[in-house]
C-alpha positions as protocol buffer text, in pm:
chain_id: "A"
residue {
  index: 1
  type: MET
  ca { x: -1326 y: -1504 z: 504 }
}
residue {
  index: 2
  type: LEU
  ca { x: -1636 y: -1287 z: 440 }
}
residue {
  index: 3
  type: PRO
  ca { x: -1863 y: -1386 z: 147 }
}
residue {
  index: 4
  type: THR
  ca { x: -1779 y: -1207 z: -179 }
}
residue {
  index: 5
  type: THR
  ca { x: -2121 y: -1040 z: -201 }
}
residue {
  index: 6
  type: LEU
  ca { x: -2081 y: -899 z: 149 }
}
residue {
  index: 7
  type: LEU
  ca { x: -1732 y: -772 z: 71 }
}
residue {
  index: 8
  type: LEU
  ca { x: -1854 y: -601 z: -246 }
}
residue {
  index: 9
  type: SER
  ca { x: -2145 y: -438 z: -62 }
}
residue {
  index: 10
  type: ALA
  ca { x: -1915 y: -320 z: 216 }
}
residue {
  index: 11
  type: PHE
  ca { x: -1666 y: -178 z: -32 }
}
residue {
  index: 12
  type: ALA
  ca { x: -1940 y: 6 z: -222 }
}
residue {
  index: 13
  type: ALA
  ca { x: -2061 y: 168 z: 99 }
}
residue {
  index: 14
  type: LEU
  ca { x: -1707 y: 254 z: 201 }
}
residue {
  index: 15
  type: ALA
  ca { x: -1624 y: 413 z: -135 }
}
residue {
  index: 16
  type: ALA
  ca { x: -1936 y: 627 z: -115 }
}
residue {
  index: 17
  type: THR
  ca { x: -1840 y: 771 z: 224 }
}
residue {
  index: 18
  type: SER
  ca { x: -1460 y: 762 z: 209 }
}
residue {
  index: 19
  type: PRO
  ca { x: -1288 y: 1102 z: 251 }
}
residue {
  index: 20
  type: VAL
  ca { x: -1099 y: 1225 z: -51 }
}
residue {
  index: 21
  type: VAL
  ca { x: -764 y: 1399 z: -27 }
}
residue {
  index: 22
  type: LYS
  ca { x: -830 y: 1607 z: -339 }
}
residue {
  index: 23
  type: ARG
  ca { x: -1084 y: 1596 z: -618 }
}
residue {
  index: 24
  type: SER
  ca { x: -1018 y: 1620 z: -987 }
}
residue {
  index: 25
  type: ALA
  ca { x: -1183 y: 1545 z: -1315 }
}
residue {
  index: 26
  type: GLY
  ca { x: -1055 y: 1256 z: -1519 }
}
residue {
  index: 27
  type: PRO
  ca { x: -816 y: 1307 z: -1808 }
}
residue {
  index: 28
  type: GLY
  ca { x: -1089 y: 1428 z: -2041 }
}
residue {
  index: 29
  type: CYS
  ca { x: -1063 y: 1492 z: -2410 }
}
residue {
  index: 30
  type: GLY
  ca { x: -764 y: 1711 z: -2477 }
}
residue {
  index: 31
  type: ALA
  ca { x: -696 y: 1774 z: -2105 }
}
residue {
  index: 32
  type: PRO
  ca { x: -326 y: 1850 z: -2049 }
}
residue {
  index: 33
  type: SER
  ca { x: -119 y: 1601 z: -1849 }
}
residue {
  index: 34
  type: ARG
  ca { x: 13 y: 1705 z: -1510 }
}
residue {
  index: 35
  type: ALA
  ca { x: 264 y: 1569 z: -1265 }
}
residue {
  index: 36
  type: PRO
  ca { x: 108 y: 1350 z: -992 }
}
residue {
  index: 37
  type: VAL
  ca { x: 79 y: 1523 z: -655 }
}
residue {
  index: 38
  type: LEU
  ca { x: 167 y: 1328 z: -341 }
}
residue {
  index: 39
  type: PRO
  ca { x: -147 y: 1286 z: -123 }
}
residue {
  index: 40
  type: LYS
  ca { x: -181 y: 1473 z: 204 }
}
residue {
  index: 41
  type: THR
  ca { x: -355 y: 1357 z: 521 }
}
residue {
  index: 42
  type: GLY
  ca { x: -558 y: 1677 z: 550 }
}
residue {
  index: 43
  type: GLY
  ca { x: -471 y: 1689 z: 921 }
}
residue {
  index: 44
  type: THR
  ca { x: -244 y: 1905 z: 1135 }
}
residue {
  index: 45
  type: SER
  ca { x: 62 y: 1684 z: 1073 }
}
residue {
  index: 46
  type: ASP
  ca { x: 186 y: 1553 z: 744 }
}
residue {
  index: 47
  type: LEU
  ca { x: 488 y: 1402 z: 573 }
}
residue {
  index: 48
  type: PRO
  ca { x: 745 y: 1640 z: 421 }
}
residue {
  index: 49
  type: ASN
  ca { x: 710 y: 1720 z: 51 }
}
residue {
  index: 50
  type: PRO
  ca { x: 941 y: 1546 z: -198 }
}
residue {
  index: 51
  type: ASP
  ca { x: 1255 y: 1742 z: -282 }
}
residue {
  index: 52
  type: SER
  ca { x: 1198 y: 1957 z: -590 }
}
residue {
  index: 53
  type: GLY
  ca { x: 1511 y: 1809 z: -749 }
}
residue {
  index: 54
  type: LEU
  ca { x: 1371 y: 1455 z: -746 }
}
residue {
  index: 55
  type: ALA
  ca { x: 1163 y: 1284 z: -1012 }
}
residue {
  index: 56
  type: LEU
  ca { x: 871 y: 1050 z: -950 }
}
residue {
  index: 57
  type: LYS
  ca { x: 974 y: 705 z: -1072 }
}
residue {
  index: 58
  type: HIS
  ca { x: 663 y: 497 z: -1001 }
}
residue {
  index: 59
  type: ILE
  ca { x: 338 y: 491 z: -808 }
}
residue {
  index: 60
  type: ALA
  ca { x: 273 y: 136 z: -692 }
}
residue {
  index: 61
  type: LEU
  ca { x: -21 y: -33 z: -529 }
}
residue {
  index: 62
  type: GLY
  ca { x: 118 y: -249 z: -249 }
}
residue {
  index: 63
  type: PHE
  ca { x: -102 y: -543 z: -142 }
}
residue {
  index: 64
  type: GLY
  ca { x: 4 y: -786 z: 129 }
}
residue {
  index: 65
  type: ILE
  ca { x: 32 y: -825 z: 505 }
}
residue {
  index: 66
  type: GLN
  ca { x: 177 y: -640 z: 802 }
}
residue {
  index: 67
  type: ASN
  ca { x: 343 y: -871 z: 1056 }
}
residue {
  index: 68
  type: TYR
  ca { x: 368 y: -835 z: 1434 }
}
residue {
  index: 69
  type: THR
  ca { x: 489 y: -1025 z: 1737 }
}
residue {
  index: 70
  type: CYS
  ca { x: 287 y: -1036 z: 2056 }
}
residue {
  index: 71
  type: LYS
  ca { x: 337 y: -1092 z: 2423 }
}
residue {
  index: 72
  type: ALA
  ca { x: 21 y: -1137 z: 2626 }
}
residue {
  index: 73
  type: ASN
  ca { x: -133 y: -807 z: 2737 }
}
residue {
  index: 74
  type: ALA
  ca { x: 154 y: -610 z: 2580 }
}
residue {
  index: 75
  type: THR
  ca { x: 178 y: -377 z: 2283 }
}
residue {
  index: 76
  type: ALA
  ca { x: 230 y: -556 z: 1951 }
}
residue {
  index: 77
  type: THR
  ca { x: 572 y: -509 z: 1794 }
}
residue {
  index: 78
  type: ALA
  ca { x: 586 y: -453 z: 1418 }
}
residue {
  index: 79
  type: THR
  ca { x: 817 y: -705 z: 1253 }
}
residue {
  index: 80
  type: GLY
  ca { x: 789 y: -607 z: 888 }
}
residue {
  index: 81
  type: ALA
  ca { x: 568 y: -656 z: 587 }
}
residue {
  index: 82
  type: LEU
  ca { x: 532 y: -859 z: 270 }
}
residue {
  index: 83
  type: ALA
  ca { x: 358 y: -720 z: -35 }
}
residue {
  index: 84
  type: MET
  ca { x: 322 y: -756 z: -407 }
}
residue {
  index: 85
  type: LEU
  ca { x: 359 y: -428 z: -595 }
}
residue {
  index: 86
  type: TYR
  ca { x: 156 y: -326 z: -901 }
}
residue {
  index: 87
  type: ASP
  ca { x: 214 y: -26 z: -1127 }
}
residue {
  index: 88
  type: ILE
  ca { x: -65 y: 234 z: -1107 }
}
residue {
  index: 89
  type: THR
  ca { x: 129 y: 540 z: -1227 }
}
residue {
  index: 90
  type: HIS
  ca { x: -75 y: 548 z: -1548 }
}
residue {
  index: 91
  type: LEU
  ca { x: -401 y: 554 z: -1353 }
}
residue {
  index: 92
  type: TYR
  ca { x: -330 y: 888 z: -1181 }
}
residue {
  index: 93
  type: PRO
  ca { x: -551 y: 1163 z: -1330 }
}
residue {
  index: 94
  type: ARG
  ca { x: -440 y: 1314 z: -1661 }
}
residue {
  index: 95
  type: GLN
  ca { x: -160 y: 1070 z: -1731 }
}
residue {
  index: 96
  type: GLY
  ca { x: -319 y: 899 z: -2030 }
}
residue {
  index: 97
  type: ALA
  ca { x: -618 y: 716 z: -2172 }
}
residue {
  index: 98
  type: GLU
  ca { x: -657 y: 486 z: -1870 }
}
residue {
  index: 99
  type: SER
  ca { x: -632 y: 758 z: -1605 }
}
residue {
  index: 100
  type: LEU
  ca { x: -898 y: 767 z: -1335 }
}
residue {
  index: 101
  type: PRO
  ca { x: -1074 y: 1053 z: -1155 }
}
residue {
  index: 102
  type: LEU
  ca { x: -882 y: 1130 z: -837 }
}
residue {
  index: 103
  type: GLN
  ca { x: -1145 y: 992 z: -599 }
}
residue {
  index: 104
  type: GLU
  ca { x: -1143 y: 660 z: -786 }
}
residue {
  index: 105
  type: PHE
  ca { x: -763 y: 657 z: -789 }
}
residue {
  index: 106
  type: ASN
  ca { x: -750 y: 722 z: -414 }
}
residue {
  index: 107
  type: ASN
  ca { x: -998 y: 439 z: -356 }
}
residue {
  index: 108
  type: LEU
  ca { x: -788 y: 177 z: -536 }
}
residue {
  index: 109
  type: THR
  ca { x: -638 y: 61 z: -207 }
}
residue {
  index: 110
  type: SER
  ca { x: -982 y: -1 z: -55 }
}
residue {
  index: 111
  type: LYS
  ca { x: -1111 y: -163 z: -372 }
}
residue {
  index: 112
  type: ALA
  ca { x: -825 y: -412 z: -380 }
}
residue {
  index: 113
  type: LEU
  ca { x: -841 y: -492 z: -9 }
}
residue {
  index: 114
  type: TRP
  ca { x: -1217 y: -550 z: 2 }
}
residue {
  index: 115
  type: THR
  ca { x: -1267 y: -737 z: -326 }
}
residue {
  index: 116
  type: HIS
  ca { x: -954 y: -948 z: -374 }
}
residue {
  index: 117
  type: LYS
  ca { x: -769 y: -1215 z: -179 }
}
residue {
  index: 118
  type: VAL
  ca { x: -424 y: -1122 z: -47 }
}
residue {
  index: 119
  type: PRO
  ca { x: -188 y: -1211 z: -336 }
}
residue {
  index: 120
  type: LEU
  ca { x: 61 y: -1408 z: -125 }
}
residue {
  index: 121
  type: ASN
  ca { x: 124 y: -1774 z: -47 }
}
residue {
  index: 122
  type: MET
  ca { x: -36 y: -1778 z: 294 }
}
residue {
  index: 123
  type: ASN
  ca { x: 69 y: -2008 z: 577 }
}
residue {
  index: 124
  type: GLY
  ca { x: -189 y: -2283 z: 610 }
}
residue {
  index: 125
  type: ASN
  ca { x: -86 y: -2367 z: 966 }
}
residue {
  index: 126
  type: GLY
  ca { x: -109 y: -2025 z: 1126 }
}
residue {
  index: 127
  type: PRO
  ca { x: -110 y: -1651 z: 1066 }
}
residue {
  index: 128
  type: GLY
  ca { x: 104 y: -1487 z: 801 }
}
residue {
  index: 129
  type: ALA
  ca { x: 259 y: -1602 z: 476 }
}
residue {
  index: 130
  type: SER
  ca { x: 488 y: -1892 z: 396 }
}
residue {
  index: 131
  type: GLN
  ca { x: 831 y: -1833 z: 547 }
}
residue {
  index: 132
  type: THR
  ca { x: 1008 y: -2012 z: 262 }
}
residue {
  index: 133
  type: ASN
  ca { x: 805 y: -1909 z: -43 }
}
residue {
  index: 134
  type: PRO
  ca { x: 579 y: -1612 z: 36 }
}
residue {
  index: 135
  type: PHE
  ca { x: 550 y: -1469 z: -316 }
}
residue {
  index: 136
  type: PRO
  ca { x: 342 y: -1633 z: -590 }
}
residue {
  index: 137
  type: PRO
  ca { x: 457 y: -1617 z: -955 }
}
residue {
  index: 138
  type: ASP
  ca { x: 478 y: -1264 z: -1093 }
}
residue {
  index: 139
  type: ALA
  ca { x: 142 y: -1173 z: -1245 }
}
residue {
  index: 140
  type: PRO
  ca { x: -87 y: -871 z: -1293 }
}
residue {
  index: 141
  type: LEU
  ca { x: -360 y: -796 z: -1041 }
}
residue {
  index: 142
  type: GLN
  ca { x: -709 y: -821 z: -1186 }
}
residue {
  index: 143
  type: LEU
  ca { x: -951 y: -584 z: -1012 }
}
residue {
  index: 144
  type: GLN
  ca { x: -1316 y: -582 z: -1109 }
}
residue {
  index: 145
  type: GLY
  ca { x: -1418 y: -329 z: -1369 }
}
residue {
  index: 146
  type: GLN
  ca { x: -1074 y: -236 z: -1502 }
}
residue {
  index: 147
  type: ARG
  ca { x: -779 y: -367 z: -1695 }
}
residue {
  index: 148
  type: PRO
  ca { x: -522 y: -577 z: -1504 }
}
residue {
  index: 149
  type: LEU
  ca { x: -267 y: -380 z: -1301 }
}
residue {
  index: 150
  type: PRO
  ca { x: 86 y: -465 z: -1426 }
}
residue {
  index: 151
  type: PHE
  ca { x: 309 y: -651 z: -1182 }
}
residue {
  index: 152
  type: LEU
  ca { x: 591 y: -423 z: -1067 }
}
residue {
  index: 153
  type: GLY
  ca { x: 784 y: -596 z: -787 }
}
residue {
  index: 154
  type: HIS
  ca { x: 802 y: -699 z: -422 }
}
residue {
  index: 155
  type: HIS
  ca { x: 825 y: -540 z: -80 }
}
residue {
  index: 156
  type: TYR
  ca { x: 981 y: -739 z: 202 }
}
residue {
  index: 157
  type: PHE
  ca { x: 1213 y: -715 z: 503 }
}
residue {
  index: 158
  type: ASP
  ca { x: 1552 y: -879 z: 452 }
}
residue {
  index: 159
  type: ALA
  ca { x: 1735 y: -1111 z: 691 }
}
residue {
  index: 160
  type: ALA
  ca { x: 1872 y: -809 z: 878 }
}
residue {
  index: 161
  type: GLY
  ca { x: 1525 y: -661 z: 922 }
}
residue {
  index: 162
  type: VAL
  ca { x: 1573 y: -386 z: 661 }
}
residue {
  index: 163
  type: ALA
  ca { x: 1265 y: -273 z: 468 }
}
residue {
  index: 164
  type: THR
  ca { x: 1340 y: -345 z: 102 }
}
residue {
  index: 165
  type: PHE
  ca { x: 1169 y: -278 z: -230 }
}
residue {
  index: 166
  type: ASN
  ca { x: 1272 y: -456 z: -547 }
}
residue {
  index: 167
  type: LEU
  ca { x: 1087 y: -351 z: -858 }
}
residue {
  index: 168
  type: ASP
  ca { x: 1097 y: -285 z: -1231 }
}
residue {
  index: 169
  type: SER
  ca { x: 1300 y: -601 z: -1298 }
}
residue {
  index: 170
  type: GLY
  ca { x: 1571 y: -488 z: -1055 }
}
residue {
  index: 171
  type: LYS
  ca { x: 1610 y: -137 z: -1196 }
}
residue {
  index: 172
  type: ILE
  ca { x: 1499 y: -13 z: -855 }
}
residue {
  index: 173
  type: HIS
  ca { x: 1639 y: -187 z: -547 }
}
residue {
  index: 174
  type: LEU
  ca { x: 1572 y: 17 z: -237 }
}
residue {
  index: 175
  type: PRO
  ca { x: 1675 y: -95 z: 111 }
}
residue {
  index: 176
  type: CYS
  ca { x: 1552 y: 185 z: 334 }
}
residue {
  index: 177
  type: SER
  ca { x: 1482 y: 315 z: 682 }
}
residue {
  index: 178
  type: LYS
  ca { x: 1212 y: 536 z: 828 }
}
residue {
  index: 179
  type: ILE
  ca { x: 1261 y: 912 z: 818 }
}
residue {
  index: 180
  type: SER
  ca { x: 915 y: 1025 z: 922 }
}
residue {
  index: 181
  type: GLN
  ca { x: 573 y: 884 z: 1012 }
}
residue {
  index: 182
  type: VAL
  ca { x: 226 y: 1030 z: 1064 }
}
residue {
  index: 183
  type: ASP
  ca { x: -103 y: 868 z: 1154 }
}
residue {
  index: 184
  type: ALA
  ca { x: -340 y: 777 z: 873 }
}
residue {
  index: 185
  type: PRO
  ca { x: -637 y: 1016 z: 841 }
}
residue {
  index: 186
  type: LYS
  ca { x: -922 y: 951 z: 1084 }
}
residue {
  index: 187
  type: GLY
  ca { x: -1147 y: 840 z: 800 }
}
residue {
  index: 188
  type: ALA
  ca { x: -896 y: 593 z: 656 }
}
residue {
  index: 189
  type: ASP
  ca { x: -1022 y: 246 z: 568 }
}
residue {
  index: 190
  type: LYS
  ca { x: -989 y: 15 z: 871 }
}
residue {
  index: 191
  type: GLY
  ca { x: -990 y: -290 z: 643 }
}
residue {
  index: 192
  type: PRO
  ca { x: -1217 y: -596 z: 637 }
}
residue {
  index: 193
  type: GLU
  ca { x: -1070 y: -710 z: 970 }
}
residue {
  index: 194
  type: GLY
  ca { x: -1158 y: -376 z: 1131 }
}
residue {
  index: 195
  type: THR
  ca { x: -816 y: -324 z: 1289 }
}
residue {
  index: 196
  type: GLY
  ca { x: -745 y: 23 z: 1147 }
}
residue {
  index: 197
  type: ALA
  ca { x: -513 y: 169 z: 885 }
}
residue {
  index: 198
  type: VAL
  ca { x: -137 y: 170 z: 937 }
}
residue {
  index: 199
  type: GLY
  ca { x: 43 y: 504 z: 938 }
}
residue {
  index: 200
  type: TRP
  ca { x: 183 y: 697 z: 642 }
}
residue {
  index: 201
  type: LEU
  ca { x: 561 y: 675 z: 604 }
}
residue {
  index: 202
  type: TYR
  ca { x: 852 y: 858 z: 445 }
}
residue {
  index: 203
  type: LEU
  ca { x: 1150 y: 624 z: 393 }
}
residue {
  index: 204
  type: GLY
  ca { x: 1504 y: 701 z: 279 }
}
residue {
  index: 205
  type: GLY
  ca { x: 1744 y: 474 z: 93 }
}
residue {
  index: 206
  type: LYS
  ca { x: 2034 y: 299 z: 266 }
}
residue {
  index: 207
  type: ASP
  ca { x: 2368 y: 178 z: 125 }
}
residue {
  index: 208
  type: GLY
  ca { x: 2307 y: -33 z: -182 }
}
residue {
  index: 209
  type: ALA
  ca { x: 2004 y: 162 z: -307 }
}
residue {
  index: 210
  type: VAL
  ca { x: 1976 y: 167 z: -686 }
}
residue {
  index: 211
  type: GLY
  ca { x: 1732 y: 359 z: -905 }
}
residue {
  index: 212
  type: ALA
  ca { x: 1546 y: 547 z: -630 }
}
residue {
  index: 213
  type: LYS
  ca { x: 1632 y: 739 z: -315 }
}
residue {
  index: 214
  type: PHE
  ca { x: 1306 y: 777 z: -126 }
}
residue {
  index: 215
  type: VAL
  ca { x: 964 y: 616 z: -102 }
}
residue {
  index: 216
  type: TYR
  ca { x: 639 y: 733 z: 58 }
}
residue {
  index: 217
  type: ARG
  ca { x: 368 y: 500 z: 190 }
}
residue {
  index: 218
  type: VAL
  ca { x: 33 y: 679 z: 171 }
}
residue {
  index: 219
  type: LEU
  ca { x: -339 y: 608 z: 124 }
}
residue {
  index: 220
  type: THR
  ca { x: -312 y: 309 z: 357 }
}
residue {
  index: 221
  type: ALA
  ca { x: -603 y: 71 z: 420 }
}
residue {
  index: 222
  type: GLY
  ca { x: -602 y: -191 z: 695 }
}
residue {
  index: 223
  type: GLY
  ca { x: -283 y: -340 z: 833 }
}
residue {
  index: 224
  type: ALA
  ca { x: -301 y: -245 z: 1202 }
}
residue {
  index: 225
  type: THR
  ca { x: -251 y: -527 z: 1452 }
}
residue {
  index: 226
  type: HIS
  ca { x: -537 y: -724 z: 1603 }
}
residue {
  index: 227
  type: GLY
  ca { x: -375 y: -657 z: 1939 }
}
residue {
  index: 228
  type: CYS
  ca { x: -209 y: -876 z: 2198 }
}
residue {
  index: 229
  type: ASP
  ca { x: -483 y: -911 z: 2458 }
}
residue {
  index: 230
  type: LYS
  ca { x: -412 y: -1249 z: 2618 }
}
residue {
  index: 231
  type: VAL
  ca { x: -229 y: -1361 z: 2305 }
}
residue {
  index: 232
  type: SER
  ca { x: 139 y: -1445 z: 2257 }
}
residue {
  index: 233
  type: GLY
  ca { x: 311 y: -1529 z: 1931 }
}
residue {
  index: 234
  type: THR
  ca { x: 267 y: -1375 z: 1586 }
}
residue {
  index: 235
  type: ASP
  ca { x: -3 y: -1164 z: 1427 }
}
residue {
  index: 236
  type: SER
  ca { x: -61 y: -1067 z: 1063 }
}
residue {
  index: 237
  type: THR
  ca { x: -313 y: -829 z: 909 }
}
residue {
  index: 238
  type: SER
  ca { x: -394 y: -769 z: 543 }
}
residue {
  index: 239
  type: TYR
  ca { x: -327 y: -420 z: 409 }
}
residue {
  index: 240
  type: THR
  ca { x: -295 y: -209 z: 97 }
}
residue {
  index: 241
  type: ALA
  ca { x: -117 y: 121 z: 34 }
}
residue {
  index: 242
  type: THR
  ca { x: 22 y: 329 z: -247 }
}
residue {
  index: 243
  type: TYR
  ca { x: 398 y: 362 z: -261 }
}
residue {
  index: 244
  type: TRP
  ca { x: 548 y: 666 z: -436 }
}
residue {
  index: 245
  type: PHE
  ca { x: 912 y: 623 z: -543 }
}
residue {
  index: 246
  type: TYR
  ca { x: 1139 y: 922 z: -605 }
}
residue {
  index: 247
  type: GLY
  ca { x: 1494 y: 943 z: -736 }
}
């Protein structure tokens, strides 16, 4: 693991040069609230807009690992993810007293990834998290310079390989499948491991979904595989993203 001082210096440099999807002033005194706007890549391809009849339920910071399997000299195969979810809806500009300027909000994923350990019970004998008890006790995420981010839930892949989100004390349970995917922006944070940022996703609920119908994964940082050059077995990479839930 890189020394903390080096991580902090790297994050500061990254935040100073990181591209911003949109800019906005903070909430300001007397500034009217406004509905959060789903980020865009700024490129030629993008995810579809949320249906106008849907309401935004939560914006979550997801912090965990992306998992892969490898065969030597082959392309890595994605085999799911594990992440803790933290509520950052209130931090979007003009939502309340704790709201951030948009650039600072967009940089939350990088800030978490570069300054905090992955909040999972990691496997001490190899890559990835514990297969029997990957999630630590529910707790807020304390990032430097701001109030703790409230714990919201978990993201995992179930025994059948279905991407699943369980949050807000079970009020939202969302097994889902991919509808659309686009590459992360060229300037996206490659993460401390330098592997690159995973793509942006639009996922739709499957049978059994409760409390939400769709979720977007955007503002990704890190998470791409280390690659399978002469390596067979499993691979895991730390990542962060914001997840936007609609229902």
